N, CA and C atoms as a LAMMPS dump frame, in Angstrom:
ITEM: TIMESTEP
0
ITEM: NUMBER OF ATOMS
414
ITEM: BOX BOUNDS ff ff ff
-5.0000000000000000e+02 5.0000000000000000e+02
-5.0000000000000000e+02 5.0000000000000000e+02
-5.0000000000000000e+02 5.0000000000000000e+02
ITEM: ATOMS id mol type element x y z
1 1 1 N -206.459 -449.571 -21.329
2 1 2 C -207.303 -450.039 -20.23
3 1 3 C -208.837 -450.239 -20.709
4 2 1 N -209.232 -449.183 -21.46
5 2 2 C -210.618 -449.202 -21.877
6 2 3 C -210.903 -450.296 -22.874
7 3 1 N -209.968 -450.673 -23.576
8 3 2 C -209.965 -451.786 -24.603
9 3 3 C -210.246 -453.162 -23.867
10 4 1 N -209.689 -453.23 -22.629
11 4 2 C -209.822 -454.493 -21.882
12 4 3 C -211.067 -454.42 -21.136
13 5 1 N -211.48 -453.261 -20.562
14 5 2 C -212.583 -453.258 -19.699
15 5 3 C -213.866 -453.617 -20.432
16 6 1 N -214.178 -452.996 -21.491
17 6 2 C -215.317 -453.234 -22.252
18 6 3 C -215.69 -454.721 -22.512
19 7 1 N -214.688 -455.359 -23.203
20 7 2 C -214.998 -456.887 -23.47
21 7 3 C -215.086 -457.713 -22.202
22 8 1 N -214.263 -457.352 -21.254
23 8 2 C -214.389 -457.988 -19.91
24 8 3 C -215.857 -457.865 -19.278
25 9 1 N -216.372 -456.623 -19.239
26 9 2 C -217.723 -456.402 -18.968
27 9 3 C -218.769 -457.196 -19.656
28 10 1 N -218.631 -457.212 -20.917
29 10 2 C -219.645 -458.083 -21.679
30 10 3 C -219.489 -459.358 -21.452
31 11 1 N -218.345 -459.934 -21.366
32 11 2 C -218.098 -461.418 -20.915
33 11 3 C -218.719 -461.68 -19.606
34 12 1 N -218.539 -460.783 -18.544
35 12 2 C -219.136 -461.135 -17.291
36 12 3 C -220.671 -461.02 -17.359
37 13 1 N -221.252 -460.148 -18.095
38 13 2 C -222.68 -460.063 -18.252
39 13 3 C -223.223 -461.259 -18.822
40 14 1 N -222.511 -461.862 -19.906
41 14 2 C -223.09 -462.921 -20.592
42 14 3 C -222.852 -464.275 -19.704
43 15 1 N -221.82 -464.377 -18.986
44 15 2 C -221.567 -465.551 -18.098
45 15 3 C -222.536 -465.478 -17.011
46 16 1 N -222.905 -464.348 -16.442
47 16 2 C -223.997 -464.394 -15.346
48 16 3 C -225.34 -464.717 -15.885
49 17 1 N -225.799 -464.381 -17.17
50 17 2 C -227.02 -464.817 -17.719
51 17 3 C -227.027 -466.228 -18.024
52 18 1 N -225.902 -466.835 -18.598
53 18 2 C -225.882 -468.042 -18.964
54 18 3 C -225.873 -469.085 -17.712
55 19 1 N -225.226 -468.562 -16.638
56 19 2 C -225.256 -469.264 -15.413
57 19 3 C -226.764 -469.465 -14.765
58 20 1 N -227.459 -468.329 -14.903
59 20 2 C -228.91 -468.242 -14.274
60 20 3 C -229.761 -469.172 -15.116
61 21 1 N -229.629 -469.2 -16.433
62 21 2 C -230.346 -470.13 -17.324
63 21 3 C -230.086 -471.597 -16.938
64 22 1 N -228.885 -472.009 -16.769
65 22 2 C -228.477 -473.314 -16.53
66 22 3 C -229.023 -473.747 -15.089
67 23 1 N -228.957 -472.881 -14.043
68 23 2 C -229.451 -473.124 -12.798
69 23 3 C -230.983 -473.211 -12.677
70 24 1 N -231.635 -472.369 -13.402
71 24 2 C -233.137 -472.405 -13.366
72 24 3 C -233.804 -473.515 -14.163
73 25 1 N -232.937 -474.217 -14.952
74 25 2 C -233.479 -475.352 -15.753
75 25 3 C -233.271 -476.688 -15.12
76 26 1 N -232.504 -476.705 -13.998
77 26 2 C -232.249 -478.012 -13.37
78 26 3 C -233.499 -478.656 -12.792
79 27 1 N -233.734 -479.86 -13.136
80 27 2 C -234.96 -480.404 -12.628
81 27 3 C -235.168 -480.573 -11.074
82 28 1 N -236.382 -480.583 -10.623
83 28 2 C -236.652 -480.742 -9.324
84 28 3 C -235.953 -479.749 -8.332
85 29 1 N -236.078 -478.399 -8.793
86 29 2 C -235.372 -477.341 -8.058
87 29 3 C -236.408 -476.13 -7.873
88 30 1 N -236.208 -475.457 -6.843
89 30 2 C -236.766 -474.093 -6.598
90 30 3 C -235.751 -473.041 -6.482
91 31 1 N -235.95 -471.827 -6.976
92 31 2 C -234.978 -470.848 -6.869
93 31 3 C -235.766 -469.51 -6.645
94 32 1 N -235.265 -468.81 -5.618
95 32 2 C -235.826 -467.48 -5.262
96 32 3 C -235.149 -466.379 -6.043
97 33 1 N -235.787 -465.566 -6.766
98 33 2 C -235.212 -464.538 -7.519
99 33 3 C -236.121 -463.218 -7.166
100 34 1 N -235.617 -462.414 -6.322
101 34 2 C -236.364 -461.218 -6.021
102 34 3 C -237.484 -461.633 -5.01
103 35 1 N -238.715 -461.281 -5.523
104 35 2 C -239.915 -461.595 -4.707
105 35 3 C -240.744 -462.807 -5.32
106 36 1 N -240 -463.52 -6.135
107 36 2 C -240.544 -464.771 -6.754
108 36 3 C -239.914 -466.004 -6.46
109 37 1 N -240.637 -467.157 -6.465
110 37 2 C -240.002 -468.549 -6.479
111 37 3 C -240.289 -469.168 -7.727
112 38 1 N -239.288 -469.642 -8.385
113 38 2 C -239.315 -470.375 -9.612
114 38 3 C -239.181 -471.886 -9.447
115 39 1 N -240.135 -472.61 -9.882
116 39 2 C -240.235 -474.089 -9.658
117 39 3 C -240.038 -474.803 -10.962
118 40 1 N -239.1 -475.801 -11.003
119 40 2 C -238.987 -476.501 -12.324
120 40 3 C -239.009 -477.98 -11.934
121 41 1 N -240.064 -478.612 -12.415
122 41 2 C -240.313 -480.147 -12.055
123 41 3 C -240.074 -480.314 -10.598
124 42 1 N -240.627 -479.505 -9.725
125 42 2 C -240.518 -479.586 -8.436
126 42 3 C -241.364 -480.739 -7.792
127 43 1 N -240.882 -481.784 -7.248
128 43 2 C -241.554 -482.931 -6.756
129 43 3 C -242.002 -482.753 -5.305
130 44 1 N -243.273 -482.957 -5.126
131 44 2 C -243.873 -482.861 -3.753
132 44 3 C -244.549 -484.163 -3.36
133 45 1 N -244.125 -484.766 -2.168
134 45 2 C -244.803 -485.993 -1.663
135 45 3 C -246.039 -485.577 -0.903
136 46 1 N -247.16 -486.184 -1.294
137 46 2 C -248.377 -485.858 -0.501
138 46 3 C -248.712 -487.236 0.181
139 47 1 N -248.845 -487.294 1.485
140 47 2 C -249.118 -488.546 2.246
141 47 3 C -250.256 -488.188 3.168
142 48 1 N -250.892 -489.35 3.664
143 48 2 C -252.027 -489.064 4.595
144 48 3 C -252.144 -490.281 5.516
145 49 1 N -252.874 -490.083 6.482
146 49 2 C -253.228 -491.047 7.438
147 49 3 C -254.791 -491.05 7.569
148 50 1 N -255.544 -492.113 7.07
149 50 2 C -254.983 -493.288 6.379
150 50 3 C -254.653 -493.024 4.974
151 51 1 N -254.196 -494.028 4.33
152 51 2 C -253.864 -494.01 2.909
153 51 3 C -255.156 -493.924 2.064
154 52 1 N -254.984 -493.403 0.809
155 52 2 C -256.169 -493.509 -0.137
156 52 3 C -257.055 -492.312 -0.033
157 53 1 N -256.611 -491.247 0.604
158 53 2 C -257.463 -490.002 0.599
159 53 3 C -257.307 -489.286 -0.654
160 54 1 N -258.482 -488.749 -1.184
161 54 2 C -258.521 -488.063 -2.406
162 54 3 C -257.966 -486.587 -2.262
163 55 1 N -257.148 -486.291 -3.107
164 55 2 C -256.387 -484.958 -3.203
165 55 3 C -256.855 -484.048 -4.243
166 56 1 N -257.174 -482.789 -3.976
167 56 2 C -257.517 -481.779 -4.979
168 56 3 C -256.538 -480.624 -4.8
169 57 1 N -256.044 -480.149 -5.866
170 57 2 C -254.911 -479.052 -5.829
171 57 3 C -255.608 -477.863 -6.605
172 58 1 N -256.013 -476.838 -5.941
173 58 2 C -256.61 -475.593 -6.584
174 58 3 C -257.789 -476.198 -7.474
175 59 1 N -258.693 -476.978 -6.771
176 59 2 C -259.897 -477.444 -7.318
177 59 3 C -259.823 -478.359 -8.433
178 60 1 N -258.602 -478.98 -8.524
179 60 2 C -258.474 -479.969 -9.6
180 60 3 C -258.05 -481.313 -8.938
181 61 1 N -258.558 -482.438 -9.401
182 61 2 C -258.222 -483.722 -8.869
183 61 3 C -256.777 -484.132 -9.311
184 62 1 N -255.957 -484.499 -8.294
185 62 2 C -254.571 -484.911 -8.762
186 62 3 C -254.32 -486.347 -8.375
187 63 1 N -255.104 -487.045 -7.592
188 63 2 C -254.906 -488.463 -7.241
189 63 3 C -255.265 -488.763 -5.861
190 64 1 N -254.9 -490.031 -5.445
191 64 2 C -255.077 -490.484 -4.121
192 64 3 C -253.753 -490.777 -3.383
193 65 1 N -253.757 -490.565 -2.137
194 65 2 C -252.506 -490.664 -1.371
195 65 3 C -252.085 -492.138 -1.2
196 66 1 N -250.748 -492.366 -1.179
197 66 2 C -249.681 -491.485 -1.265
198 66 3 C -249.38 -491.25 -2.782
199 67 1 N -249.029 -489.86 -3.001
200 67 2 C -248.672 -489.6 -4.4
201 67 3 C -247.562 -488.631 -4.504
202 68 1 N -246.899 -488.506 -5.594
203 68 2 C -245.814 -487.64 -5.852
204 68 3 C -246.413 -486.679 -6.916
205 69 1 N -246.55 -485.379 -6.509
206 69 2 C -247.093 -484.286 -7.5
207 69 3 C -245.83 -483.474 -7.912
208 70 1 N -245.764 -483.233 -9.391
209 70 2 C -244.818 -482.388 -9.947
210 70 3 C -245.373 -480.942 -10.222
211 71 1 N -244.755 -479.91 -9.712
212 71 2 C -245.225 -478.572 -9.827
213 71 3 C -244.153 -477.711 -10.69
214 72 1 N -244.696 -477.109 -11.639
215 72 2 C -243.945 -476.223 -12.524
216 72 3 C -244.476 -474.805 -12.429
217 73 1 N -243.753 -473.753 -12.497
218 73 2 C -244.297 -472.465 -12.474
219 73 3 C -243.613 -471.416 -11.674
220 74 1 N -244.088 -470.296 -11.711
221 74 2 C -243.511 -469.246 -10.933
222 74 3 C -244.634 -468.597 -9.957
223 75 1 N -244.221 -468.43 -8.647
224 75 2 C -245.077 -467.866 -7.75
225 75 3 C -244.554 -466.574 -7.201
226 76 1 N -245.262 -465.547 -7.262
227 76 2 C -244.972 -464.224 -6.751
228 76 3 C -245.274 -464.078 -5.421
229 77 1 N -244.45 -463.207 -4.631
230 77 2 C -244.807 -463.054 -3.181
231 77 3 C -246.241 -462.63 -2.865
232 78 1 N -246.795 -461.892 -3.667
233 78 2 C -248.224 -461.427 -3.35
234 78 3 C -249.203 -462.215 -4.241
235 79 1 N -248.851 -463.273 -4.809
236 79 2 C -249.751 -464.068 -5.572
237 79 3 C -250.734 -464.845 -4.826
238 80 1 N -251.618 -465.465 -5.648
239 80 2 C -252.674 -466.219 -4.938
240 80 3 C -252.173 -467.405 -4.154
241 81 1 N -252.901 -467.905 -3.102
242 81 2 C -252.498 -469.062 -2.436
243 81 3 C -252.941 -470.328 -3.228
244 82 1 N -252.232 -471.296 -2.847
245 82 2 C -252.618 -472.648 -3.408
246 82 3 C -253.532 -473.361 -2.3
247 83 1 N -254.686 -473.95 -2.693
248 83 2 C -255.503 -474.594 -1.756
249 83 3 C -255.434 -476.011 -1.982
250 84 1 N -255.08 -476.837 -1.059
251 84 2 C -255.064 -478.273 -1.229
252 84 3 C -256.127 -478.86 -0.265
253 85 1 N -256.939 -479.753 -0.816
254 85 2 C -258.058 -480.42 0.031
255 85 3 C -257.937 -481.872 -0.079
256 86 1 N -257.922 -482.541 1.199
257 86 2 C -257.957 -483.967 1.286
258 86 3 C -259.439 -484.532 1.8
259 87 1 N -259.92 -485.115 0.904
260 87 2 C -261.346 -485.548 1.223
261 87 3 C -261.2 -487.234 1.571
262 88 1 N -261.649 -487.563 2.779
263 88 2 C -261.438 -489.037 3.269
264 88 3 C -262.523 -489.902 2.539
265 89 1 N -262.067 -491.127 2.597
266 89 2 C -263.022 -492.107 2
267 89 3 C -263.863 -492.893 2.95
268 90 1 N -263.538 -492.808 4.186
269 90 2 C -264.226 -493.598 5.267
270 90 3 C -265.16 -492.717 6.102
271 91 1 N -266.342 -493.086 6.668
272 91 2 C -267.17 -492.363 7.489
273 91 3 C -266.438 -492.064 8.824
274 92 1 N -266.632 -491.043 9.418
275 92 2 C -266.049 -490.558 10.724
276 92 3 C -264.837 -489.845 10.508
277 93 1 N -264.399 -489.663 9.353
278 93 2 C -263.031 -488.949 9.187
279 93 3 C -263.449 -487.591 8.714
280 94 1 N -262.504 -486.589 8.555
281 94 2 C -262.786 -485.28 8.413
282 94 3 C -262.033 -484.735 7.098
283 95 1 N -262.653 -483.732 6.542
284 95 2 C -261.96 -483.084 5.332
285 95 3 C -260.903 -482.233 5.852
286 96 1 N -259.703 -482.344 5.296
287 96 2 C -258.631 -481.432 5.709
288 96 3 C -258.418 -480.347 4.584
289 97 1 N -257.859 -479.215 4.899
290 97 2 C -257.488 -478.188 4.008
291 97 3 C -256.285 -477.562 4.381
292 98 1 N -255.305 -477.371 3.324
293 98 2 C -254.025 -476.706 3.651
294 98 3 C -254.008 -475.463 2.603
295 99 1 N -253.498 -474.471 3.111
296 99 2 C -253.33 -473.174 2.307
297 99 3 C -251.874 -472.905 2.247
298 100 1 N -251.33 -472.794 1.023
299 100 2 C -249.909 -472.586 0.785
300 100 3 C -249.821 -471.21 0.339
301 101 1 N -249.201 -470.273 1.157
302 101 2 C -249.045 -468.896 0.731
303 101 3 C -247.882 -468.794 -0.072
304 102 1 N -247.937 -467.722 -0.956
305 102 2 C -246.823 -467.485 -2.115
306 102 3 C -245.642 -466.936 -1.344
307 103 1 N -245.656 -466.5 -0.188
308 103 2 C -244.615 -465.815 0.482
309 103 3 C -243.391 -466.778 0.966
310 104 1 N -243.765 -468.073 0.948
311 104 2 C -242.769 -469.089 1.457
312 104 3 C -242.724 -470.198 0.362
313 105 1 N -241.49 -470.893 0.354
314 105 2 C -241.419 -472.106 -0.739
315 105 3 C -242.487 -473.093 -0.396
316 106 1 N -242.974 -473.814 -1.365
317 106 2 C -243.76 -474.943 -1.208
318 106 3 C -242.92 -476.01 -0.596
319 107 1 N -243.521 -476.749 0.503
320 107 2 C -242.729 -477.823 1.171
321 107 3 C -242.548 -478.988 0.231
322 108 1 N -241.554 -479.846 0.546
323 108 2 C -241.358 -481.103 -0.23
324 108 3 C -242.394 -482.16 0.19
325 109 1 N -242.826 -482.16 1.397
326 109 2 C -243.807 -483.163 1.863
327 109 3 C -245.008 -482.497 2.579
328 110 1 N -246.192 -482.918 2.184
329 110 2 C -247.399 -482.341 2.727
330 110 3 C -248.087 -483.524 3.322
331 111 1 N -248.553 -483.449 4.615
332 111 2 C -249.175 -484.6 5.283
333 111 3 C -250.614 -484.15 5.805
334 112 1 N -251.556 -485.151 5.687
335 112 2 C -252.895 -484.882 6.08
336 112 3 C -253.208 -486.033 6.974
337 113 1 N -253.99 -485.804 8.112
338 113 2 C -254.506 -486.779 8.977
339 113 3 C -256.034 -486.533 8.953
340 114 1 N -256.793 -487.382 8.397
341 114 2 C -258.185 -487.146 8.371
342 114 3 C -258.876 -487.702 9.7
343 115 1 N -258.099 -488.284 10.461
344 115 2 C -258.755 -488.692 11.78
345 115 3 C -259.022 -487.433 12.696
346 116 1 N -258.122 -486.326 12.519
347 116 2 C -258.149 -485.247 13.345
348 116 3 C -259.381 -484.219 12.796
349 117 1 N -260.224 -483.984 13.696
350 117 2 C -261.359 -483.081 13.403
351 117 3 C -261.105 -481.618 13.855
352 118 1 N -262.072 -480.731 13.55
353 118 2 C -261.816 -479.374 13.938
354 118 3 C -261.9 -479.188 15.467
355 119 1 N -261.217 -478.23 15.823
356 119 2 C -261.252 -477.837 17.271
357 119 3 C -262.401 -476.856 17.448
358 120 1 N -263.185 -477.143 18.481
359 120 2 C -264.372 -476.308 18.771
360 120 3 C -264.11 -475.668 20.131
361 121 1 N -264.582 -474.417 20.208
362 121 2 C -264.465 -473.665 21.449
363 121 3 C -265.746 -473.794 22.212
364 122 1 N -265.621 -473.936 23.537
365 122 2 C -266.905 -473.992 24.354
366 122 3 C -267.661 -472.718 24.114
367 123 1 N -269.038 -472.767 24.19
368 123 2 C -269.839 -471.676 24.174
369 123 3 C -269.551 -470.565 25.281
370 124 1 N -269.47 -471.028 26.524
371 124 2 C -269.273 -470.14 27.542
372 124 3 C -268.361 -470.788 28.577
373 125 1 N -267.408 -469.925 29.181
374 125 2 C -266.52 -470.344 30.134
375 125 3 C -266.791 -469.6 31.394
376 126 1 N -267.029 -470.306 32.418
377 126 2 C -267.262 -469.674 33.8
378 126 3 C -266.037 -469.824 34.572
379 127 1 N -265.572 -468.824 35.117
380 127 2 C -264.393 -468.829 35.863
381 127 3 C -264.651 -468.032 37.151
382 128 1 N -264.497 -468.754 38.319
383 128 2 C -264.799 -468.21 39.591
384 128 3 C -263.452 -467.948 40.41
385 129 1 N -263.066 -466.778 40.552
386 129 2 C -261.708 -466.696 41.171
387 129 3 C -261.907 -466.001 42.427
388 130 1 N -261.502 -466.577 43.527
389 130 2 C -261.546 -465.867 44.925
390 130 3 C -260.149 -465.577 45.336
391 131 1 N -259.991 -464.364 45.661
392 131 2 C -258.564 -463.959 46.275
393 131 3 C -258.689 -463.874 47.636
394 132 1 N -257.915 -464.696 48.469
395 132 2 C -257.961 -464.561 49.888
396 132 3 C -256.588 -463.938 50.288
397 133 1 N -256.683 -462.879 51.058
398 133 2 C -255.383 -462.259 51.344
399 133 3 C -254.672 -463.26 52.514
400 134 1 N -253.425 -463.331 52.42
401 134 2 C -252.752 -464.386 53.435
402 134 3 C -252.124 -463.405 54.394
403 135 1 N -251.869 -464.034 55.7
404 135 2 C -251.424 -463.33 56.741
405 135 3 C -249.945 -463.261 56.595
406 136 1 N -249.285 -462.268 56.856
407 136 2 C -247.868 -462.18 56.87
408 136 3 C -247.199 -462.956 58.091
409 137 1 N -246.155 -463.611 57.67
410 137 2 C -245.435 -464.471 58.816
411 137 3 C -244.709 -463.439 59.72
412 138 1 N -244.743 -463.787 61.173
413 138 2 C -244.189 -462.938 62.159
414 138 3 C -242.85 -462.964 62.025
């Protein structure tokens, strides 16, 4: 029994390692292993309204929309966020920023709408509430 168990254990260990290597090298994939996401030639479509917006990925220029960005690497759960900035080309539009946390996978499509401006809160809100007791019905 021991003669069969040892070679079988070694075979299963090498089969598992070999399978992991094959899966992790497949192009355009993301794989979660423990607290990390492993990306291999992971394609991300970045689009915008209007087209032609300048895109920066972690302070580096990557192109104008629409574009397909290929990401390679490993992101750990508590690792740094990725900051993507969309800078408009026309007056009256607004710079947009997206923060991708390392705790979730990077989405396949990222959309920016530079026509949408920041939401502002009013300085002061006055609410006058008057409570009038109602008479009970007979």
